[in-house]
N, C-alpha and C positions, 0 to 999 in steps of 0.2 A: 351584132354592133361589136363585140370583144369577142375573139378566136384566139385561144392559148393552146399550143398543142407539144407538149414534152418538152416543157420549156427548161434549160437547165441555166446555172450559171456557175463555174469554176473560178476559185480566186486562188493562186498556185496549188496549193495541195488542200484548198478546203471549199468543199461546194454548197455554197449558200441556199441554192433554189434546184431541187431533185425531181426532174421530170415531172413539171405539173402541167397538169391540162383541165380547163375548163372552158365555159362560154357564158355570154353576156349578152340576152335577148334585148333588140333595140326596144326601148322604153323601159327597160329592167331597172330597178334597184337593187344593186348586189352589194351586200356588205363584206367585206374581205378580213376577217379576225383573225388572231394568233397571239401565243404569247410574246415579249420582246425576245429578238434575234429568232422568230421563226422562220424568216425570209419576206414577211409580208414587203416591207421596205426595198428589198433589192428586186421584188417580182416587180412592185410598182414602177421603180427606177425603169427597167426595162419595156414595161407597157409603154411610159411615158419618154422613150428615146433617149433617156439618160445613160444608160447602160447596155450594151452590145448582148445579147444572149450569148452562151457558149454554144451551145445548141437547142433545137427545137424554133417554134416560128411562133411569132404576133400576128393577129391580123387586127385592124382598127377601120371598121367600115369596109374592109376589103383590101385594105393597103396594109404593106408589109411596114414597119418603121425601119428595119434594117434597111430597107432598098429605097425609099422613100421618105427621109427622116422630116422634111419639112411640111409634105403633102400630110402625112400623120399628125403632125403638130397643130395642121390648121382645123382637125375633127376633133381635138379635146381642148376643154378649160383643165384649169388645175390650181387647186386653193391647198397651201400647205397647211400645217400644223400652226407654224409660227407665222405672224403676219408679215408682209411683204409692200404696202402701203406706203405711199410717201404722204407722211405725217405733215409736212409742210405745205401741201396741196389740199385746195376742197375735193370733196367727193367728186363734181363734176368732172377737175382736173384728172384726177385717177383713172376716170373713167375715160375721159377724152384721151387720154396718152396711151390707152390701150387698142383703142379703137386705130390709132396713127399705126401703133406697131405691127396691129394685122391689116394694114392698108386698107380700112373702110371707107369708101366715100363719105364726104364730108355729110351729106344729108342722111345718109342710112347710119351715121355715128349719131346725128342729132337726136334722131327719131328712137335707137336703140338705147341711149341712154336714159332720155325720159322713161320709156317703158322699164326699164331695169328697177331704174332708182323707185318708181311708182310701185313697182312688185314688192320691192323689199321695203316701202315705207322711209323713203331715204330723200325723196323729191324737194321737201321742203327743207331740207339741210344742206343741199346739194353746194352751195356756195362757201357753208365754214368749212374751215380748217381739219383734217382728219384729227388731227393732235385733241380735238375738243371731244371726240367722240368716245362714246362708252365702249366698252369691249362686244360686248353685242352688236351696237351700231356698226363697230370696224369690220365683223363677220361678216354681218351681211353685208357691207359694201365689198369687202372681196370675194362673195360668192356671186354678185350682182357684176362684178367685174369680169368674172372668169366665164360669164354668161354671155359678155358684150359681144361677142363676134359669132353669137350663134352657134356653138360648137354642139356635135350630136353628142358627146359624151363629156361629162364633167367628172373629174376626180376630186375628191374631198378628203384629205387626210387630217382626220382628228378634228373635225370644224369646229365642236362644240366644246373643247378642252378648256375648262377656266370659268365658263359661262356659269351665270347662276340658272336654274330650272325655268323661269320665266323666258329668260334669253335665249335658251335653248329651246323649248318647246314654240317662240316665234319664228326661229330660224327655220326649224323641218318642217312647219308649218307653210312658209315661202317654197323651199327647197320641193314639198310634194306638189304644191299647186304648179310649180314650171315643170314637174316630170309630166302631170297630167297635161297641160296646157301646150306645151311645145314637145311634148314626147322625147326629153332629153334622157338620155340613159345614162343615171349614176351609179360610179364604182368609190364606195366609203368605205373607210376605216375608222373604227371607233372601239373604246374601250365601256362606253355604256351599252349595258345589254338592252333595257329598256327602250332605247334609241332603236336598235335594231329590230327589236319585233314590233317597233312603231311604224318604221318607216322601210324596211326591207322585203323586197319580195322572197329572194334568195339569198343562202350565207354560205361561203365557203370560209374551211377555218384551215388553218396553216399552223404545223409545228415540224422543227428539225428539220426544215427546208422542202419539205412534204406538203400535198393538200389530202388532208384526213378524213375531211367529211365534208359534205355539200350538200343543201336542200334547203327547204322553209324551216322556219322555228319549230314549227309542230312535228317537221320530219324529224329532226335533231334530236326533239326532244323524246319522241318515240323510240330512235336508235337506240338512245343511251337510258331508256327508261327513268326519265328526269323528268323533275315538275315544271324546272325553270331553265331558260336559256343559258343563264348564267352555271347552274348545275350541271347541264348537258358539255357546257365550255369544260369547263373542269374535269370531266369525269373523260373527256376526250383528249385535255393535252397536260394534266395532274396539276398542282396545285404548287411546283417549286416556282420560286424567283427566277427571272432570268434577266439578263445584261440587254441593255438599249442597243438598237440596231445603228441609228446616225443620230448627231449631234444637231441640234439646232441651227448652228452655222450652217453647217451642211445642205440643210433644207433651204436658207435663203440662198445660198450659192447657187442651188440648182435650180429654183425657181426664177432667178433672172438669167441662168444660162435658156432655160425655154423660153420666157416671156421677150429676151433679146438676141435671139439668133434669127438672124434673117426674115424678120418678120416686117 
């Protein structure tokens, strides 16, 4: 479903991503990990058509985003770390707007909204303004909205950051159910290692612009001779602090660009 070959991105004299190659199978949940500044965000921007690669190729369900940007964008949904919901609208209105942007027929929109809001346990709250929702409810609504147009791929960037353990647990339960029922391919980033071990089929770890390891959690622990995924991650990437890759404002602007461009 996702095929990346020798992907490279250079900004003037700085190479942010260096010859990265990997694939994600249909229906797979793939976790993308790395310290701040490792190149994750730049890679995801190339996968989601925001940045054009300097060299190398990306395929999303057989489409090259560099050659068919709009066709590729119809293949995926995306949920950034920071909320992009319209809090002055109801849950239903947020879903409806997304369906309109993706040119979904009205009958299909109505059916899909009910299905997604029921799946994420928000149907009874569909008429309420989003500003009244808890953090966990907002995240569930964002993911429901990202799945509104039945994408084959869902990108989740730190979807549970700031949520309490109960909300995190509930959100991943719903995501796994959708993955199993609709065979949606999930590409996620998170810093919660327990979430990765719980939901991901395979893991890719980036550092200094390169993909330095990939495999199941068990394979990475065996490779590093460590007892936990967190220890394996630190063994591969070190323990020094890194700088952030992009600001929250940048991410919100990018989400608006994807949602509003030509749909």
